[in-house]
C-alpha positions, -999 to 999 in steps of 0.1 A, spaced: 214 309 647 209 274 635 171 271 643 160 302 624 184 294 595 171 258 594 135 273 592 144 298 565 158 270 546 126 250 550 107 280 535 130 280 505 129 241 501 90 244 501 88 272 475 110 251 453 91 217 460 59 237 451 70 243 414 86 208 412 50 195 419 38 209 387 52 178 371 24 157 386 -5 157 362 -33 146 385 -47 177 404 -57 160 436 -23 142 439 -5 172 432 -25 193 458 -21 166 487 16 164 479 19 201 481 1 201 514 23 172 527 54 192 518 40 224 538 33 203 568 67 185 567 89 214 563 70 244 577 50 233 607 59 260 633 77 247 662 54 268 688 30 240 683 54 214 699 69 239 725 101 248 707 95 285 696 86 300 664 119 294 647 118 257 644 105 233 618 95 200 639 105 176 611 139 190 610 146 195 646 120 184 670 117 149 656 155 146 655 160 159 691 130 146 708 114 119 686 79 114 696 45 104 682 29 137 695 51 157 672 29 143 641 0 159 658 7 196 648 22 184 616 -14 165 608 -32 200 618 -10 220 593 -15 193 567 -52 197 571 -52 235 570 -30 234 541 -53 209 523 -82 231 530 -65 263 516 -48 246 485 -84 230 474 -105 260 486 -86 286 465 -92 280 429 -60 297 418 -39 273 443 -59 243 432 -54 247 395 -19 259 398 2 241 371 20 262 346 46 254 321 77 234 327 102 247 333 84 278 348 95 311 338 112 337 359 80 359 357 57 331 369 81 321 397 86 357 412 55 377 400 28 350 400 6 360 432 35 385 438 21 397 472 22 363 488 56 354 474 72 387 484 60 381 520 77 347 517 109 364 505 108 389 532 102 362 560 132 344 547 155 373 546 141 384 579 149 350 595 184 348 579 194 384 593 178 376 627 201 345 627 231 366 618 223 392 644 221 365 671 255 350 659 270 383 656 272 384 696 303 362 690 315 393 668 332 370 642 344 389 611 325 366 587 290 370 605 294 408 605 303 408 567 274 384 559 250 404 582 258 438 565 259 420 531 223 408 535 212 441 548 221 458 515 213 426 494 179 423 507 170 458 498 184 456 465 162 425 460 132 442 471 140 473 448 143 449 418 112 429 426 91 461 431 105 476 399 95 443 381 60 441 398 54 479 388 63 473 352 48 440 346 17 440 369 11 477 375 15 471 413 12 500 437 47 513 441 42 525 478 21 493 489 41 465 472 73 474 493 57 464 525 50 428 515 89 421 516 98 446 543 70 441 570 83 408 582 116 424 591 99 442 621 95 408 638 132 396 635 153 428 639 154 465 642 131 488 627 159 505 606 162 473 586 126 473 574 126 510 569 159 505 546 141 476 528 108 492 523 126 526 510 146 505 485 115 489 473 95 521 472 122 535 450 121 506 426 83 507 423 83 543 417 109 541 390 91 510 373 58 533 373 79 561 356 78 583 388 118 588 388 116 623 403 95 612 433 117 581 435 146 605 440 130 625 468 121 592 487 158 582 482 170 615 496 144 610 525 151 573 532 190 572 530 193 609 544 173 596 578 194 565 579 227 585 575 215 608 603 208 577 625 244 564 618 258 599 626 239 597 659 252 562 665 287 574 662 281 600 687 267 572 710 297 552 704 323 579 709 307 591 743 296 557 757 313 545 790 338 516 784 314 490 796 288 501 771 288 485 735 273 502 705 267 479 676 290 488 648 313 511 670 326 545 655 342 529 624 313 506 615 286 533 618 308 561 600 310 538 571 273 530 572 266 568 574 290 576 542 272 545 524 237 561 529 249 596 522 261 584 486 230 564 481 209 597 491 229 619 467 235 593 438 197 592 425 198 632 424 231 632 404 216 605 380 185 625 375 204 657 369 228 639 345 197 624 327 181 659 324 212 674 312 218 646 284 182 652 273 189 689 272 217 684 250 200 661 229 173 688 222 198 715 216 215 693 191 186 685 171 176 722 172 210 731 160 207 707 131 173 718 121 183 756 123 214 747 99 
């Protein structure tokens, strides 16, 4: 758990440091420092034999101090320098201070959504691994992150669709796709569906969003019901993640989420109909 969580923290720290570097007025110095931060915090541990989820400066240098660890970091620094100074948008990136929320989250939103998705995937992967100990707090955090990340993708895609006219069915992939590398496909499916709903609502396609919600959460509810059956019929030595009670709760949540958008859409249509009827009555009087 600690290694993937450390790498997630490194990515978040790099994201924050990128914006702190806007305080540096000199463009070459700003680019060099940003590349150094990326190399220091984000060099993948696979380069020094410690797997994907390890930042060498935070783990490898501490556990196995070696001059050779600086080699991969130097490689990443050179690559980062080439990308930063080779892409005009990155080379000249220096907005106002403090940066606005729109600039932080929606500037070059595709790359940022991927970054946010990687961080969420690393954290939920770490919690799934830690969940083998079946601690209550780990299970609570795991399911809390499962739903919270879906809500985050929904909000980000809604905002991007309204502010940037982002494609409502493509944009959710940036956040949700990294989950396929760290956890079960149902997690990525949930996050994508929530983002698609947000993007469609943001683009004014509420009715299509309701259909998507019904499909996504209906399928997730069916999956949870199937897992209830597996948990109830499994031999004693077989463990089904979540058990009967946990999967029943998930099925109930997904069923509510499937019905809720339709109920809200019907309520909205009824409210608008009543408003039109009221205006007609006043006009006739």
